[in-house]
C-alpha positions as CSV (number, residue, x, y, z in Angstrom):
1,M,206.9,209.1,49.1
2,S,203.3,210.0,49.8
3,L,202.0,213.0,51.7
4,L,199.0,211.0,52.9
5,A,201.2,208.2,54.3
6,E,203.4,210.6,56.2
7,F,200.3,212.4,57.6
8,L,198.8,209.1,58.8
9,A,202.1,208.1,60.3
10,I,202.2,211.3,62.4
11,T,198.6,211.1,63.4
12,Q,199.1,207.4,64.5
13,D,200.7,208.8,67.6
14,W,197.3,210.4,68.5
15,R,196.0,207.0,69.6
16,S,197.2,207.6,73.2
17,V,195.3,210.9,73.3
18,F,191.9,209.4,72.7
19,P,190.3,206.9,75.2
20,Q,189.1,204.5,72.5
21,Q,190.0,203.2,69.1
22,R,186.8,204.4,67.5
23,T,187.2,208.0,68.9
24,F,190.8,208.0,67.6
25,H,189.5,207.0,64.1
26,R,186.8,209.7,64.4
27,G,189.4,212.3,65.4
28,V,191.7,211.5,62.4
29,R,188.7,211.4,60.1
30,Q,187.6,214.9,61.2
31,A,191.2,216.2,60.9
32,L,191.4,215.0,57.3
33,G,188.0,216.4,56.5
34,S,188.9,219.8,57.9
35,L,191.8,219.9,55.5
36,V,190.2,218.7,52.3
37,C,186.8,220.2,52.8
38,L,185.6,222.7,50.1
39,G,184.0,225.9,51.0
40,R,183.0,226.8,54.6
41,R,184.5,224.4,57.2
42,C,181.3,223.7,59.1
43,L,181.3,220.4,61.0
44,S,178.3,219.2,59.0
45,R,180.2,219.8,55.8
46,I,183.3,218.1,57.1
47,I,181.1,215.0,57.9
48,W,179.6,215.1,54.4
49,T,183.1,215.4,52.9
50,N,184.1,212.2,54.8
51,G,181.1,210.3,53.3
52,G,179.1,210.3,56.6
53,Q,176.1,212.2,55.4
54,H,173.8,209.1,55.7
55,R,175.0,208.2,59.3
56,S,174.0,209.7,62.6
57,W,176.0,212.9,63.3
58,S,175.6,212.8,67.0
59,A,178.8,210.9,67.7
60,E,180.8,213.4,65.6
61,Y,179.6,216.2,67.8
62,F,180.0,214.2,71.0
63,L,183.7,213.8,70.1
64,H,184.1,217.4,71.3
65,S,181.4,217.7,74.0
66,R,181.4,214.3,75.8
67,C,184.6,212.5,74.9
68,Q,187.3,213.0,77.5
69,W,190.6,213.9,75.7
70,E,193.2,216.7,76.1
71,P,193.5,218.6,72.8
72,Q,196.9,220.1,73.5
73,Q,198.5,216.6,73.6
74,L,197.9,216.4,69.9
75,F,201.0,218.6,69.4
76,R,203.4,216.3,71.3
77,P,204.2,213.9,68.4
78,I,204.6,216.9,66.1
79,L,207.1,218.6,68.3
80,K,209.1,215.3,68.8
81,R,209.3,214.6,65.1
82,A,210.1,218.2,64.2
83,L,212.9,218.7,66.7
84,P,215.6,217.1,64.6
85,Y,215.0,219.9,62.0
86,C,216.3,222.3,64.7
87,P,220.0,221.3,65.1
88,Q,221.1,224.6,66.6
89,K,221.4,225.3,70.4
90,L,218.7,227.9,70.3
91,V,215.2,226.7,69.5
92,G,212.9,229.6,68.5
93,V,209.2,229.5,69.3
94,A,207.0,232.4,68.2
95,L,203.9,233.2,70.3
96,D,201.0,235.5,69.4
97,D,197.3,235.7,70.0
98,T,194.7,235.6,67.3
99,R,190.9,236.1,67.2
100,L,188.3,233.8,65.7
101,R,185.1,235.7,64.8
102,K,181.8,234.4,66.0
103,T,178.2,235.4,65.6
104,G,176.4,233.2,68.1
105,R,175.4,235.0,71.3
106,S,175.1,231.6,73.2
107,I,178.8,230.9,73.1
108,P,180.1,231.4,76.7
109,Q,183.7,232.1,75.7
110,A,182.9,234.7,73.0
111,F,183.4,238.4,74.0
112,Y,183.7,241.7,72.2
113,Q,187.3,242.8,71.6
114,R,189.3,245.1,69.4
115,D,189.3,244.3,65.7
116,P,193.0,244.3,64.6
117,L,191.9,245.2,61.1
118,S,190.1,248.4,62.1
119,P,191.6,251.6,60.8
120,P,193.9,253.6,63.2
121,F,191.4,256.5,63.3
122,H,188.5,254.4,64.5
123,V,188.6,251.3,66.7
124,N,186.1,248.7,65.8
125,L,184.8,245.9,68.0
126,V,184.3,242.3,67.0
127,L,182.6,239.4,68.7
128,G,184.8,236.3,68.8
129,L,187.2,233.9,70.6
130,R,190.8,234.6,71.5
131,F,193.5,232.0,71.2
132,L,197.1,232.0,72.1
133,Q,199.3,230.1,69.6
134,A,202.9,228.9,69.8
135,S,204.7,227.9,66.6
136,L,208.0,226.1,66.3
137,L,210.4,228.0,64.0
138,I,212.2,225.4,61.7
139,P,215.2,227.2,60.1
140,L,215.0,225.6,56.6
141,H,217.2,228.4,55.2
142,R,220.2,226.5,56.8
143,T,219.9,223.7,54.2
144,A,217.8,225.3,51.3
145,T,217.1,228.6,49.8
146,V,213.6,228.8,51.4
147,G,212.3,230.7,54.4
148,T,211.6,229.4,57.9
149,R,208.6,227.2,58.3
150,A,206.5,227.6,61.5
151,L,204.7,224.5,62.9
152,P,202.0,225.2,65.4
153,I,202.7,223.3,68.6
154,R,200.2,225.0,70.9
155,F,196.8,226.5,70.4
156,Q,195.0,227.5,73.6
157,E,191.8,229.4,74.2
158,V,192.4,232.4,76.4
159,S,189.2,234.3,76.7
160,R,188.9,237.1,79.3
161,V,187.0,236.9,82.5
162,K,183.4,238.0,82.3
163,R,182.6,241.3,84.1
164,P,179.8,241.1,86.7
165,G,176.6,243.0,86.2
166,K,175.4,246.2,87.7
167,K,173.7,244.4,90.6
168,A,176.9,242.5,91.6
169,T,177.9,242.7,95.3
170,D,181.2,244.1,96.5
171,Q,182.4,240.6,97.1
172,M,181.7,239.6,93.5
173,Q,183.5,242.7,92.3
174,K,186.5,241.8,94.4
175,Q,186.6,238.3,93.1
176,Y,186.4,239.7,89.6
177,R,189.4,241.9,90.1
178,E,191.4,239.0,91.5
179,A,190.4,236.8,88.6
180,V,191.5,239.4,86.1
181,K,195.0,239.4,87.6
182,Q,195.3,235.6,87.3
183,K,193.5,235.1,84.0
184,N,194.8,237.5,81.4
185,L,196.9,237.3,78.2
186,S,200.3,237.9,80.0
187,R,199.6,235.2,82.6
188,S,198.6,232.8,79.8
189,F,201.9,233.6,78.0
190,V,203.9,232.8,81.1
191,D,202.0,229.5,81.7
192,M,202.4,228.5,78.1
193,G,206.1,229.2,78.2
194,R,206.5,227.0,81.2
195,Q,204.5,224.2,79.4
196,L,206.6,224.5,76.3
197,R,209.8,224.1,78.3
198,Q,208.4,220.9,79.8
199,E,207.3,219.6,76.4
200,L,210.7,220.4,74.9
201,D,212.4,218.4,77.6
202,Q,210.0,215.4,77.1
203,A,210.7,215.6,73.3
204,G,214.5,215.2,73.9
205,G,215.6,218.8,73.9
206,Q,216.9,219.0,77.5
207,D,220.2,220.5,76.2
208,K,218.5,223.2,74.0
209,I,217.7,226.8,75.0
210,L,214.1,227.8,74.3
211,V,213.7,231.3,72.8
212,L,210.2,232.7,73.3
213,A,209.7,235.4,70.6
214,G,206.7,237.7,71.1
215,D,205.4,241.1,70.0
216,G,205.0,244.2,72.1
217,S,201.9,243.0,74.0
218,F,204.2,240.6,75.9
219,C,206.8,243.2,76.8
220,N,205.7,243.8,80.4
221,R,206.5,243.1,84.0
222,T,204.5,239.8,84.2
223,C,206.3,238.2,81.3
224,F,209.8,239.3,82.3
225,G,209.2,238.4,85.9
226,E,208.6,234.6,85.3
227,I,210.9,233.4,82.5
228,P,211.2,229.6,82.6
229,E,214.6,228.1,83.2
230,R,216.8,227.5,80.2
231,S,214.7,229.9,78.3
232,I,215.1,233.3,76.7
233,L,212.5,236.0,76.3
234,L,212.8,238.1,73.1
235,V,210.1,240.7,72.6
236,R,209.6,244.0,70.7
237,A,209.9,247.1,72.9
238,R,208.5,250.6,72.8
239,K,210.8,253.4,71.5
240,D,210.0,255.6,74.5
241,A,210.7,253.1,77.3
242,R,212.6,254.7,80.2
243,L,215.9,252.8,80.6
244,C,219.0,253.2,82.8
245,F,222.2,251.5,83.8
246,G,223.1,250.2,87.2
247,A,224.2,252.7,89.9
248,A,227.9,253.1,90.8
249,D,229.4,250.6,93.2
250,H,229.8,253.0,96.0
251,S,226.2,254.2,95.8
252,R,223.3,252.9,97.9
253,R,221.0,253.1,94.8
254,F,220.4,250.2,92.5
255,Y,219.3,252.1,89.4
256,G,221.4,254.8,87.8
257,V,220.1,258.4,87.8
258,D,220.5,259.1,84.1
259,K,217.6,257.8,82.0
260,F,217.5,257.2,78.2
261,T,215.2,255.6,75.7
262,P,215.7,253.1,72.8
263,E,215.1,255.9,70.3
264,Q,217.9,258.0,71.8
265,V,220.2,255.0,71.6
266,R,219.4,254.6,67.9
267,Q,220.0,258.3,67.2
268,D,223.2,258.5,69.3
269,E,226.0,259.0,66.7
270,S,228.7,258.1,69.2
271,R,227.6,254.5,69.2
272,A,228.7,252.7,66.0
273,W,226.4,250.5,64.0
274,K,227.1,246.8,63.6
275,T,226.2,244.8,60.5
276,T,225.1,241.2,60.1
277,K,223.3,239.2,57.5
278,I,219.8,237.7,58.1
279,F,217.8,235.4,55.8
280,Y,214.6,237.2,55.1
281,G,212.3,237.5,52.1
282,G,214.0,234.8,50.1
283,K,217.6,235.9,50.4
284,R,220.2,237.0,52.9
285,R,220.0,240.7,53.6
286,K,222.3,243.1,55.5
287,I,220.9,244.4,58.8
288,R,222.3,247.3,60.8
289,Y,221.8,247.3,64.6
290,K,223.1,248.7,67.9
291,Q,223.0,246.9,71.2
292,L,223.4,247.8,74.8
293,T,224.0,245.1,77.5
294,E,223.0,245.2,81.1
295,V,220.4,247.9,80.9
296,Y,217.5,248.1,83.4
297,W,213.9,248.8,82.7
298,Q,212.6,249.8,86.1
299,R,208.9,249.7,85.3
300,G,208.9,246.6,83.1
301,A,211.6,244.3,84.2
302,R,212.7,245.7,87.6
303,Q,216.1,244.4,88.6
304,R,216.5,241.9,85.8
305,P,219.3,243.0,83.4
306,L,218.3,243.2,79.8
307,R,219.9,243.6,76.4
308,L,218.6,246.3,74.1
309,I,218.9,245.7,70.3
310,A,218.0,248.7,68.1
311,I,217.5,247.8,64.4
312,A,218.0,250.5,61.8
313,P,215.3,251.3,59.3
314,T,215.4,248.9,56.3
315,P,215.5,250.6,52.8
316,Y,213.3,249.1,50.1
317,R,211.8,250.1,46.7
318,K,208.3,249.3,45.4
319,S,209.8,248.8,42.0
320,K,213.2,249.4,40.3
321,S,212.1,252.8,39.0
322,K,210.5,254.1,42.3
323,R,212.2,256.1,45.0
324,L,213.8,254.6,48.1
325,Y,211.6,254.1,51.1
326,Y,212.4,253.1,54.7
327,R,210.6,250.8,57.1
328,D,210.2,251.9,60.7
329,P,213.0,251.0,63.1
330,A,212.5,248.2,65.6
331,Y,213.6,247.8,69.2
332,L,214.0,244.5,71.0
333,F,214.5,243.5,74.6
334,T,216.0,240.1,75.5
335,S,216.8,238.5,78.8
336,D,220.0,236.9,77.2
337,L,223.1,239.0,77.7
338,R,225.9,236.9,76.1
339,R,224.8,234.9,73.1
340,S,225.2,236.1,69.5
341,A,222.9,238.9,68.4
342,K,222.8,237.4,64.9
343,Q,221.0,234.3,66.2
344,L,218.5,236.3,68.2
345,L,217.8,238.6,65.2
346,Q,217.3,235.7,62.9
347,I,214.7,234.2,65.3
348,Y,212.9,237.4,65.6
349,F,212.8,238.0,61.9
350,D,211.5,234.4,61.5
351,R,208.7,235.2,64.0
352,W,206.7,236.7,61.1
353,Q,205.9,233.1,60.0
354,I,203.3,232.8,62.8
355,E,201.4,235.5,61.0
356,V,201.5,233.3,58.0
357,N,200.1,230.5,60.1
358,H,197.2,232.7,61.3
359,R,196.4,233.7,57.7
360,E,196.4,230.1,56.4
361,E,194.4,228.9,59.4
362,K,191.6,231.4,59.0
363,D,191.5,232.1,55.3
364,T,192.5,228.8,53.8
365,L,191.4,226.3,56.4
366,G,188.5,228.2,57.9
367,I,189.5,227.7,61.6
368,G,186.6,228.8,63.8
369,Q,183.9,228.4,61.2
370,A,182.5,225.2,62.9
371,Q,179.1,226.1,64.4
372,L,179.5,224.9,68.0
373,W,178.2,226.4,71.2
374,N,178.9,223.8,73.9
375,V,181.3,225.2,76.5
376,T,183.5,222.1,76.0
377,S,183.3,221.8,72.3
378,V,184.1,225.5,71.4
379,P,187.8,225.4,72.4
380,K,188.5,221.8,71.3
381,Q,187.4,221.6,67.7
382,P,189.7,224.5,66.5
383,V,192.7,222.8,68.3
384,L,192.0,219.6,66.3
385,A,192.0,221.5,63.0
386,V,195.2,223.4,63.9
387,A,196.9,220.2,64.9
388,A,195.9,218.7,61.5
389,Y,197.4,221.7,59.8
390,S,200.6,221.4,61.7
391,A,200.8,217.6,60.9
392,L,200.3,218.4,57.2
393,L,203.2,220.9,57.2
394,L,205.5,218.4,58.9
395,A,204.4,215.6,56.6
396,S,205.4,217.7,53.6
397,L,208.9,218.2,55.0
398,K,209.3,214.5,55.7
399,A,207.9,213.4,52.3
400,F,209.3,215.9,49.9
401,G,211.7,218.2,51.8
402,A,211.7,221.9,52.1
403,E,211.5,223.0,48.5
404,R,208.7,222.8,46.0
405,G,209.4,219.8,43.8
406,E,207.7,218.0,41.0
407,A,205.1,216.3,43.2
408,Y,203.0,219.4,43.4
409,A,200.7,220.9,40.8
410,E,202.3,223.1,38.2
411,L,202.3,226.8,39.0
412,P,200.6,229.4,36.9
413,K,202.8,231.7,34.8
414,W,202.3,234.7,37.0
415,R,203.6,232.8,40.0
416,C,206.9,231.3,38.9
417,N,209.1,232.2,41.8
418,A,207.6,230.0,44.6
419,R,210.4,228.1,46.3
420,R,208.4,226.3,48.9
421,P,204.9,224.7,48.8
422,S,202.1,226.8,50.1
423,C,199.2,225.5,52.2
424,L,197.0,225.3,49.1
425,D,199.6,223.2,47.3
426,L,199.6,220.7,50.2
427,I,195.8,220.6,50.4
428,T,195.5,220.0,46.6
429,L,198.0,217.2,46.7
430,L,196.3,215.7,49.8
431,R,192.9,215.7,48.0
432,K,194.5,214.0,45.0
433,E,196.1,211.2,47.1
434,I,193.0,210.6,49.2
435,V,190.9,210.0,46.1
436,Q,193.6,207.8,44.4
437,Q,194.7,205.8,47.5
438,P,191.5,204.9,49.3
439,Q,193.0,201.7,50.7
440,Q,195.1,203.7,53.2
441,L,191.9,205.2,54.7
442,A,190.0,201.9,55.0
443,P,190.5,201.6,58.8
444,F,189.1,205.1,59.3
445,Q,185.9,204.5,57.4
446,L,186.6,207.5,55.3
447,K,185.0,207.6,51.8
448,T,186.0,210.8,50.2
449,T,185.5,211.3,46.5
450,D,185.7,214.3,44.1
451,S,181.9,214.3,43.6
452,G,181.3,214.0,47.3
453,M,183.5,217.0,48.1
454,V,181.6,219.0,45.4
455,Q,178.2,217.9,46.7
456,A,179.2,218.8,50.3
457,A,180.3,222.3,49.2
458,A,177.1,222.9,47.2
459,A,174.8,221.7,50.0
């Protein structure tokens, strides 16, 4: 099998996304170039990597600014082909927002936001774009001794509404306040969840339950108020959330009078701990948890009954001779009241893989480094690059399976315990096959050579 052949087979379904054959070839060419490019992933360097340095570059930029195509449709064939790898009833999808740093002041969607890498004692601001990403969690640990692989199936720009200036009228201020209520991160989460449910049905998953796994930023009234049908919301909760049970049957009240917090439930010795095994960090580990069913969060979920899952602190050692440390406890809210807690816990532990996606997208693939300022081009080019990254991950599963086999480059001696291929392993193999199998790329007019990639990186 060939990684390049599987990648081209997946991207062949992109033909219906682009209006013309030549724009389709141009899109696939840029997708491959964004993967195998050396150094900074500027659009000019991607064009040079593809061997187009002596042609006019206008059409390459017009692909994003003038050509009419919907970038989110690039993920449809990926979801359809990846769904057979999720045989269980519950299909986990991790959602999280990420920031792409920008320096250009002429980019309309860029705005100053909190830097997540700033220290806790001093909040820093960074100029950039904000995207909301959804990744399909493929449970590879069911058939192999490797962790879950997350495939991006949505990457949508969700920048905030611009605040009007000091000279704005009262009407403009009122319109701004209404727009903030309709265009914020929580509303984007709800809209994306509804779109994912529709995409899952179109891909053949009508009988599957969609589990939307998010962090604490999506644990609020907006997200719990509009959960799509045949879907479950699973989010991290605060330890001081005010919870209660329902009132007695003879009472006119709906909420009970006695209040409690998730932290109090964890510390309550009268409630016994339950134990289950979760695959995390390369092996199955014991997890202790407590759960309460049909609790109400008056401020966050109103009259929707929830299930609280409190996870005990996990012990670990930095080395065999060091002392025993404990990680912080975790608290989860879910809208599902009857399904196995083990399945939900496994999905939430697998949610960490979306953070791996963010690291590989920005550090390895340089998503957001393309220098574009057109209002249409800015959100479309990163989506094409993320779709190419997702297609590459899926192509590796189809070509060589979940584990790291002999097809990949030999590992260094200090890294001898890798069980699944990394993003760098896949890119290295893809570069090798592109140079050795140029006949597969003849329809796309892509002329990538080792010397060409080096010259593009040095320019």
